[in-house]
C-alpha positions as CSV (number, residue, x, y, z in Angstrom):
1,M,-10.2,-19.7,4.8
2,L,-8.6,-23.1,5.9
3,D,-8.6,-24.0,2.3
4,E,-6.4,-20.9,1.6
5,V,-3.9,-22.1,4.3
6,R,-3.8,-25.6,2.9
7,V,-3.2,-24.6,-0.6
8,S,-0.6,-21.8,0.1
9,L,0.9,-23.3,3.3
10,D,1.0,-19.8,4.8
11,L,0.4,-20.1,8.4
12,G,0.5,-16.4,8.7
13,T,-3.0,-16.3,7.1
14,L,-4.2,-18.7,9.8
15,D,-2.5,-16.7,12.6
16,A,-4.2,-13.5,11.2
17,F,-7.6,-15.4,11.3
18,V,-7.3,-16.7,14.7
19,H,-6.3,-13.1,15.9
20,R,-9.3,-11.7,14.5
21,W,-11.5,-14.2,15.7
22,W,-10.3,-13.7,19.2
23,I,-10.9,-10.0,18.9
24,S,-14.4,-10.8,17.7
25,A,-15.0,-13.4,20.6
26,C,-13.7,-10.7,23.3
27,D,-15.9,-8.1,21.7
28,S,-19.0,-10.4,21.8
29,V,-18.4,-10.6,25.7
30,R,-19.3,-6.9,25.7
31,D,-22.4,-7.3,23.6
32,P,-24.6,-10.0,25.4
33,E,-27.6,-9.5,22.9
34,G,-25.2,-10.0,19.7
35,R,-24.0,-13.0,21.4
36,R,-27.5,-14.2,22.2
37,Q,-28.5,-13.7,18.5
38,M,-25.5,-15.4,17.2
39,H,-26.2,-18.5,19.3
40,D,-29.8,-18.4,18.1
41,R,-28.9,-18.3,14.5
42,A,-26.3,-21.2,15.0
43,E,-29.1,-23.3,16.7
44,Q,-31.6,-22.6,13.8
45,V,-28.8,-23.6,11.2
46,L,-28.0,-26.8,13.3
47,A,-31.5,-27.7,13.2
48,G,-31.8,-27.5,9.6
49,G,-33.3,-24.2,9.4
50,P,-32.6,-21.5,6.9
51,R,-29.1,-20.2,6.8
52,P,-29.2,-16.3,6.4
53,E,-26.9,-15.1,3.8
54,G,-24.1,-13.0,5.1
55,K,-21.1,-11.1,3.7
56,P,-17.8,-12.8,3.6
57,W,-15.5,-11.8,6.5
58,R,-12.9,-10.4,4.1
59,E,-15.7,-8.0,2.7
60,I,-16.8,-7.0,6.3
61,L,-13.1,-6.3,7.4
62,A,-12.4,-4.3,4.3
63,A,-15.6,-2.2,4.9
64,R,-13.9,-1.4,8.4
65,G,-10.6,-0.5,6.7
66,I,-8.8,-3.6,7.7
67,D,-6.5,-5.1,5.2
68,V,-6.6,-8.8,5.0
């Protein structure tokens, strides 16, 4: 994502990403179990554990009907 902003110099892309991140962060406050799982996965990755393959954030948002 940051590479896209660097190449295109489009700060609107960065602003949209930060906005979506903020919404996700606020949503995680309402989902303590999901937040705990996220922190557990992050600790595993930082410790050199396997990285679960996930979907790109653009694909997830598109599945929710959000145009990026």
